[in-house]
NUFI-682245 format. One record per residue (C-alpha): residue in one letter; x, y, z. Coordinates in pm, whole numbers, plus 50000, padded with zeros to 5 digits. Layout:
aXYZ/...
% end
This chain:
m500005000050000/g501365034749912/d502505058150190/e500165087950215/r503085110150312/t504745106949974/s501885099849739/a501505120949428/p498855147749394/t495465136749286/a492545151949108/s490555172049354/r487265159249488/p484285182249423/g484825214749611/q488365204849712/r491485220749561/d495185214149548/l496355250049587/t499975242949493/t499425241049117/g497795261348843/p497705298748771/i497815317049103/g495255344649048/p492405322948916/v493095295049168/l493135319849458/l489935336649343/a488165303549281/f489045292349634/a488175326049791/v484785330649626/p482945302949818/t484485316250140/l483385351350045/i479855339549968/s479765321450303/s480875353050480/v478365374650294/l475585350250380/q476655350950745/s476555388850745/l473265388650554/n471855365950821/g472875390451092/s471475419550893/i468135402450828/n467855393651195/a468665429751285/i465885441251051/w463425417651217/v464465429551564/g464555466551472/r461215466551295/f459305443851536/l460885453451870/g462385488351824/e465715506351869/d466215495652231/a466125459152122/l468485466551833/a470955483052069/a470645452752299/t471545428052024/s474545449451923/n475945447152276/a475225409952304/n476755401751965/m479965420352055/t480225399052368/m479755367052167/f482465377051923/l484905382552208/l484285347652347/m484395331052004/a487815346251940/f489375321952187/v488385291551980/f488985309651650/g492725310751717/f492915273151751/g490865269351434/m493375291051251/a496235269851386/a494425238651260/t493915254750917/v497635261450881/l498715227251013/i496235209150790/g497145230850492/q500845223250528/a500145186050574/f497825186050273/g500525203250068/r502885174550165/h500125149450069/d500145136550428/l496585125150498/a497535107850823/e498755141150962/v495605158850839/r493505134951046/r495835136051346/v495485174051360/t491705171651315/g491345146051595/t493475165551838/v491745198751776/i488195185151790/g488885162552088/a490495190552289/f487965217852219/v484595200352243/p484675204852624/v485935240652578/a482935248852358/a480565234152616/a482225253852895/i481955286652702/g478215281152659/l477685273253027/l479875300953168/g478415326052924/w474915318353051/i476025322553413/f478055354453371/a475945372153109/p474855399953351/d478485407153443/l479465409153076/l476765434853009/r477885455653307/i481465455653177/l480145468752844/a478355497953012/t475225486952829/p472575514652841/p470175507353131/d467135507352901/a468735479752690/v469975457152973/p466835435353023/l466515429252649/a470255423152606/l470265397952892/a467275378752754/y468935376952412/l472425368752537/r471435340352766/v469575321852492/i472295328152234/f474865311552458/i472965278952407/a474015281852041/m477695287052121/p478775250152128/p477515241951776/i478765275351641/l482255269251779/l482455232751672/a481195241051323/t483845268351304/l486595243151380/l485285218651120/v484875245550855/m488405258850909/s489805223550895/l488035217350564/r489415249550419/g492925239650522/a492395208350311/g491375230150015/d487605225350050/a485685258250046/m482435244649899/t481255222350182/p481305251150434/l479295271950184/w476465246550158/f476015244350533/m476255281850577/i473295283750338/v471395258950558/a472105278950874/v471225312450716/v467945300650564/l466835285150892/d467965313951115/s466505341650899/g463285322750832/l462675312851194/n463325347551341/p459795361451285/v458305327851387/f459925328251731/i459805366151782/l456095369851702/g454925334951796/l453565324051460/g451545291851443/p451925269351748/v455155286551859/p454775309952163/a455875346152120/m459365350052270/g460235385952176/i463955392852154/a464755358352298/g463025344051991/s465675358651765/a468315340251968/m466255308151968/a466175308651587/t469995309651593/v470065280151834/v467875258151612/a469665268051291/n473165260751420/y472365227251578/v470705215551255/a473615228451042/l476265211951263/i474525178051256/g474095180750879/l477765190150832/i478995160151033/v476725136450839/f477925151150508/i481615147950602/y481135110850665/r478845103650371/r481325120150130/d484345105350309/l486065139150327/p489735140250436/i489045151750793/r486695123250881/l487795097551141/r486745060951136/g487645028751312/a491045030451478/e491315067051373/l488695076151635/r491435072051894/l492945103551744/l490195122551928/w492285116952240/p494545147252194/d498185141452106/r499975161452376/a502885172452158/l500615182751872/l498195199952110/g501125219352252/i501915232251901/v498255241051840/v498105259752171/r501405278152120/k500345289851776/g496625292351844/v496825313652158/p498525343351984/m496035340751695/g493155338851939/l494615367952135/q494805387251808/m491065382951765/i490525391352131/v492595423052091/v490445432951793/s487175425151968/a488285440052302/s489175472052119/a485725471651958/l484125465752298/a486065495052444/a484935516452150/l481365504752208/g481645515252571/l482585550252453/v479755550052198/n477215538952460/r477935570852653/e476665590952355/g473125577752407/v470815551252265/h470425567651920/t474185568151864/t474475532351993/a471755520951752/a473415540151467/f476785524451543/g475215489751560/v473655494151216/v476875507651065/l478645476951205/q476205455851003/l477265473450682/w480945472350776/a480635434750806/y479915433450432/i482765457150350/q485215435850549/m484095402550407/p486115402850082/a489325410750272/m488635384150533/a487755357850271/l490805366250063/a493045365450373/a491695330950464/a492255318850107/v495765333650098/s496605316950430/a495365282650315/m497045286049975/v500365297750121/a500285269950384/q499825243450117/n502615258249904/i504975259850203/g504145223650281/a504925214849918/g508165235149924/r506815259449661/w508235291649808/d508415306449459/r504615309849466/v504235325649813/g504955362049717/k502815358949406/v499875346349613/t500255376149848/r500345401549564/a497305386049398/g495395387749728/i496205424649776/l495135433649421/y491865414749452/n491215431449786/l491735466549647/a489465459549351/i486615442549538/t486655462549862/g487135495049671/s484045487749463/l481965481249775/v483165513549937/v482055533349632/v478665516249618/l477995522849987/a479085559149956/v476435563949686/a473635543349842/d474175546350216/r470835562250302/p468575534650162/a470925507950301/l470835522750653/a467095529650633/l466485492250597/f467415488650962/l466285521551112/g463435534250895/g463615566650697/e462555589250986/s464735575351264/p466835601151454/a469685575851440/l469815576451058/p471835608751007/i474255597651280/a474785564451103/r475375581450765/h477955604650919/i479805575551081/q480025554750766/l481225583650548/l484115590450787/v485195554350835/t484245530550554/w487085539250313/s489645527750572/f488695491350514/l490875492450203/l493845496350437/f492485469750670/g492295445450377/v495955449850286/t496905443050649/m494805411350662/i496295397350340/l499835402650471/f498955386750804/g497305357450624/t500615350950450/v502925352850752/r500735332250982/a500725304150721/n504335298050823/g503655300251196/a504595336851250/v501855347151492/l503445370451749/g504195398551500/p500565403251392/l499425401651755/i501845428951864/i500975450751564/f497245448551631/a497755454952002/i499685486951924/g497375498751649/l494115492751831/f494885503352186/p497465531252221/i496745544051869/r492985539151813/l491725542952168/g494395568652251/f493265590051959/a489575585452043/v490045596252405/g492745622352346/a491005640052058/y487505638652210/p487715672652384/w488375689252045/l486455667351800/g483645653652013/a482095621251884/d484025624951556/a487155614851750/l485555580451795/w484915576351423/l488225590851299/s490155567351528/f489275538951288/p491135552150980/v494015564351199/s494575529451340/a494015512751001/l496805533550847/a499165525951135/n498395488551123/m499015486950748/a502365504850776/m503525481151050/a502245450450861/i504175460250547/a507345464950753/f506885430850919/y506225413450585/l509345428450431/h511735426650726/g510165405551002/g512015372950939/w508765353450920/r510105331350639/e512455315050889/s509575306151122/r508175270751119/m504755258351220/m505945222951293/a508315196051168/p506795165650993/p506225140151272/p507415104151251/v504925077751146/t503535062351461/e501975028351494/l498545044051519/e499075064551204/e500165033351015/e497015015951136/a494915046151034/q496455044450687/a495645007550667/v491935013250737/a491595045350535/e489045041350259/p490105049749902/g487665078649869/g489425097650147/r492955093450015/l494945120549849/n496035093249607/p493125069449550/s495315046049350/g497955044449626/
% end
């Protein structure tokens, strides 16, 4: 039987790509587009839910969901870092055509973080009131925010586990499977929102908690469907037979995941903590400004999505090429990602600049006092996401080789002493505009530091991990692996 470590590349299964061959630009774009569509659908889901909440329950409820969703993002960031570490490890193993290592990483990550996901859901339910106090949530919004947040924490375990599975699939070059199950989750969540909010049919009216309950149902159904699909299609990350023992985490491999995942998770926590601090400043401006900021965040999610999708695609593609020893393609992948980001994000910025009023009115209504505040915020800030996109592409490249401390330090500097320092320091002269202008100021600083790190940071000498020796268990896993899951079916 052929050794999966040294087998030749194979034709890709549907939705799965070997990212080490072919023309770089088209391959990168073809891999990024399903990820982009998934991200857009996720944002669309949040926007539709915000429309339901805003129209049915009012601005206080909308402000409550904004505060609760920020809190969720902060807690999800912890697991996100480990998912990113898994993406890179799986991508490098896939580039080496090492299916045994792909499954060893998958087993360790899933086995270690299932209890973590459960703990986050439980502790979030218990400490939800404390989280809202830390946020300085407006008193009028606290009861609604608490009702929403406590139910949404029930959805955290499937959301976090699905995130790990999706990121593992993308590391193996599969961007289509995550897209199909994002569609399932979005359709269910958006469709069930009015049912649970208003109590349509036999369902009792739950108000703002109903919006959270729709998210619970949608994510449990999507996770179960995703697991079933992975096994029915025999995708590379599935575990069967003796491979199920890989769910008992490998301590050495888990140590690598933790060492690389913690800085990446901290990077997300730095970003979200900065946003929470900014939200605390915004909350002091009153409920109309808080509602306006929450709606603008919905639109910014769309503006950011191309950069985030491209950065994820660049990271997976670079990881596979590093694993395959194709360093000649790494710089070309990075340049292609930056050019696509400038073209796509720039187009969205222009469209929103022209059509911001009808877009914002979808959430607030044409006569809302929050509408002119929201328009002012987006005109000052939205263009800076071009700079943000360049930063994310560069960071996607360097983290694919295990360089994770540089991006963390850069974000920490750019978002705290620079962004928050500007917002607080300039407030006496600029008023609330200091809050909004702090975004482009920090985006420019982050991009400058990211370029310097990419050019001179020594990240090319970093290593995610050395190829491990073949263990007895891995040899057994190879022996029971079914042909449909092999990188080389004829091996």
